[in-house]
N, C-alpha and C positions, 0 to 999 in steps of 0.2 A: 445452655449458654445464651446470653442475651446480646443482640446486636441491634440496638434501637436506630442507629443511623442507617444501617443497611435496610432495616424494615421500612424506613420512610422513603427509600429510593423508588422512583417510578421510571418506566421506559421512556416517557416523554422527557423527563429531566436528563436522562442519560443520552438521549438523542439530540436534544437542543443545546443545552449549555451544561455539560457535566462537571466543569472545573470546580465550582464551589462545593458541590457534593463530594467530589473525589478528594478535595483537600480535607473536608471533615472526616471522611473515612480514613484517610491516610494518618491523620492525627490521633483519632480515637479508636478506630477499628481497622487496622491495616490489612487484616484478613477478615472479611465480614461476610456473613450469610445474607444474600440479596434475594428475597422471595420473588421479586419481579423477574429475576433471571434464572431462578431455580438452581442456584449454585453459589459458590464462593467467589468473591472478588478480591484480588490481591492488588494493593495500591502503592506499597512502599518499594522503592528501587531495589534494595538489597534482597527483599523477599521475592520480588518478581524475577530477579536474576537467579535466585536459588531454584525457583520452580522451572525456569527455562533450561537449567543445566541438570536437574535431578531426574534420574531415570525412573523414580517412583511416580512421576507424573507423565502421562502418555497421551498421544493423539490417537492411538490405535484403539478406537472405541466406536461402535456402530452409531452412537449418538452424535459423533463429530459432525458439525453442520456441513462442511464442505464435502465430506464423504457421502452424506445423504443426497447431495445435489449431483456430484460428478462421479461418485464411486471411489474405489481404492486408488490412492495416488501417493506421491512422495509426501504430500501434506498430511496424510492420515495414517502414516506408517512410522514405526520406530525400528531401531536395531538394523540387522543385516538387510531386511527387505526395504527399509527406508533408503539405505545406502545404495542398493541396486537400482531403485527407481530414480533417486536423485542424481547419481553419477552419470546415468544415461543422458541427462540433460546438462548438468552443472558444469561438466568439463568444457563445454563450449562458451561459458560465461566467466572464465577466469579474467582478471583485470587486463592483462596484455592482449588476450584474444578479443576481449570486448572492445578495447580501443582500436585494434587493427581492423576488426570486422565492421564496426558500427559508426566510427567517428565521422567518416565522410557521408555515410547515408543519413545520419541524424542531422548533420549540418545542412545537407541539401534539402531535406524535408522542412527543417525550420526556416530556411531561406524562402522556400516556396510558400509556406503557410503565412509567414509574416509579410512577405512581399505581396501576397494577394490581398491582405487587409490594409496595408500601409496607406494606399491612396484614399481610403474612405475615412480614416481618422478615428475609428472606433471598432471594438470587437468584444465578443463575449468569450472569455478566455477558455472555458471548458469546451464549448461547442466548436469554436473557430480554430483553436490552437492546441491546447493540451490534449484533448481527446483524439483529434485526428493524428497528432504526432505519435501518441502511444499506440494507437491502432496500426499505423503504418509500420512502426518498429516491430511489433509482435507479428504482424503479417509477414514481414521480411524474415524475422527470426524463424518462424515456423515453416516458411517456404510455401505458404498457401497463396500463391500469387494469382490464382484465378478466382479468388473470393473478394468481393467488394468490401471496402471499409465499412459501409453501412451494414452489411451482413455480419461482419465480425462484431461490430458494436452491438447489434441486436442480440447476439449470443451472449456476450459478456454482461449486458444489461440484465438479461434473464437470470444468469448465474448469480450475479451480485444481489439482485432482488430476492432470490430464493434463499441465499445464505442469511441475508438480513432478516427475512421473515422467520426463518427457523430460530435465529438467535432471539427474536422477540416473542417466540412461542406461537407463531402463526403458521398455518399450513402453507406449503410451497411446492411448486412443481415446475421444473425447467426442462422437462423431458423432451419437448419438441426441439428446443435449441440444441440440446445435447445430441439428439439423433441427427440433426443437420450437420453439426460439427463432425460427428463420427463419419458420416458419409463423405465429407470433404477430406478428412484425414486418410480414410481408406483409399480414396481415389488418388490422393497425392502419393501414398506409399506404392500403389500399383504402377503409377506413371513414372515415378522417379526413384524406384527401389535401389538403383545402382548409384544414384547421385549422393553427393556429400552434404545433403541437407540435414538440419537438426532432427527432423522426424525420421528420416531414413537411418541416420546413425543410431537414434534411440531404439528403433525397431530391431536392431541387431541384438539388443539386450532385453527387450521387453515384448510382451504380447501386444497385439493390436489394441485390445481393451485397455491395457496399461498405458500405451502411447496416447490414446484418446483422452483418458482421464487426466494425464499429466499435461497434455496440451491445454485442457480447460483450466488447470491450475495456473499455467503460465499466463492465461488471460487475466486472472485475478491480480497476480503480481506484476504483470507487464502492462496492463491497461488501466484498470480502475485505480490501483494505488499510485501508479505513475502519474495519471491524470490528476489525482488529488494532490500529489506532491508538488507538481508544477503550479497548480492553481493556488494552493496554500502559500507557496513561496512568492508568487506574484502579489497576492494580497498582503502578506507581511511586509514586503518591500515597499509597497505603495501606500500603506496606511499612514506613514509619516514622510513628508518630503525630504527630511534630512537623511533618511536611509537610502533613498535613491541617489541623492547627491553624493553620499559616501562611496557607494559602489561604482559610480561613474568616475569618481576621482581616484579610486584605488581598485583597479580591476582584480587584483589578487584577493580582494575582500568578498568577491562573489561566491566562491566555493564555501567559505565559512558561513556566509549569510544563508545559503541553502541548507547547510547542516543545522544551523540554529532554527530555521523554519521547520525542518523535519523533527527536531526535538520538541518545539513548542506545540505543534499540532500534527502528530503523525497521521498519515492518510489511513492506516489500518490501526484502529484504536485499541483493540483487544485481541488476544489469542487464547484459545481454549486448550485445556489439558484435563485429564481424568486421573484421579488418584488410583494407583494400582495396589495400595495397601493403606491401612490406617496411618495417618501422618499428623504430627504436631507441627504447626506452622504459625508463627506470629501470635501465639496465644490462643489459637483456634485448634480444635480437634477435628480434623478432616477424616471422614470415613472412606474406606475403600469403595471406589466406584463414583465418588462425588465429582461433580463438575467443578473444576478450579479455573476460573477465568482470570487471566493476567491483564490488568489495565495498563497498557503501554502508555496511554495518555497520562495517567496518574504518576507512574514511575518516572516519566520524563520531566515532571514538575516537582519532584521530591526536593524540598529545601535542604535536606541533609547532603545532597549531592550537587545541586545547582543553586547558587546564590540568587536571590530575587527571582525565583523560577518562572513567574508569570510574565517577566519582561523579555521582550525580544532584543537580543544583544548579539549582533554578528561578530563581535570581538570576544565572545565568551570563550575562555581558554579550554574548557572541558566539554563543549557541546557534543563532542563525539562519544561521550559516555551514554548517550541516549540509547534506548532499546527499540527504536522504530523499525529496524530491520530484523527484530527478534535477536536471539542469541542461542548458542549451543548448536546442536545438530541441525536445527531447522532455521538457522540464519539464512536470510534471503540471498541467494546467489545472484540475483539480478540487481543487487544494490548498486553495483558499479555502472550498469547500464542506465538505471533510473537517475543516478546523479549526472551522468553524461547528458541525458535528455533535458533535465531540468536546467543545468548550467548553460547549455547551448541555447535553449529557448530564452532564458533570462538575458543572456548576452545580446541576443538580437533585439529583444524588446526594449532594453534600456537605451538603445540607440535612437528610439523614436522620440522626436522632440515634444516636450511638454507632456510626457507620459503621466497619466494620473488615473485614479479611480473615478468612474463615472456614476457611481451609485453605491449605497451601502451593501455590504456582504458579510455574512457570518458563517463559518463552518458549522455543519451539523451532520448527524448520522450516528447510528448506534454502533456500527462496526466500521464502515468506511466514511471518514469525515472530510468534508470539503464544502465550500459554499455551493448551494444549488445552482447559482449563476454568479459570474464575476464580470461586470461590465467595466471596461477600461477605455480611455480616449487619449488622443494625442493630436498634434497638428498634422493634417494630412501631408503625406510625402510620397513621391514616386518610389515604387518598390526598389528600383535599381539604385536609388540614392542611399540605401541603408548601408 
């Protein structure tokens, strides 16, 4: 079989600006062999959905990048074992419980963060706002209250870098960060074994090794991708003044604007699966054991599903058909919390007068996509006046 478009793909192109390449792949080779990735890439929405739902594609493989970094977790298991790991954490993140437990905490953190930068009239969104909020929420969720945000951030930076390196075929090692996380989790379990914390509750169903691995997974979903989701949403909203004007005039448009941003540039651009048997998919013959990588980014811009897919449209009626939180058994149970954080942060930011971009910014990243930095500015205002 010949896949000339896939053969032309480079890691650099997929990292910097993958959208033109992904469009060519989706049109000509919707399931294509990508030598640079050492596997197949699925770019069409219907085929991506099929892979995410089909039990013939699994995450339970020793090559799975996250498993190489943090060990066996809900992210690298399927079937009954996946359910056991996932349920130990997911039951605490149902929509009603998420709202009840986190709404006031998130609002207070957002007010604190935005209030701190409001008088100076400028901020770098990732470092000053999105990152600290995501770290604070995960720290609160895990109950690691004696760990500084800087420490948590250093751990997840190490994990994300390791996963990205493995995806790109480079060696990676996040062992030191993992050992430090393990020590803190073990200490928290010893000190608060009888408390109703997330870790203590999970430890009633999982071993300590399993609790630690899944705590690391929550850092991927709870920190890096949420930071990216917030940053990308701010960028999309400020790229054109009419967008900001629209959401200021219609507050109910804010949630759809966030959903459209998530569709247009998902913070996690790909998910990996491995074929458990020989499979025919989209004209390709996939062999048992092959890596099958689903491009969430490409599926979310499929013109067969989304009209004018490269356009940001907060009024898009079917934006919620995106696959940015995955689908099937591995759907992100933290989606409700990530939306809460993003909407709350944007609601506070759009109150800043003359809010605008202060420099060019473009999302990039092979796996986790967001601008390396996003500078914004506004007319300085006293924090209490927000």
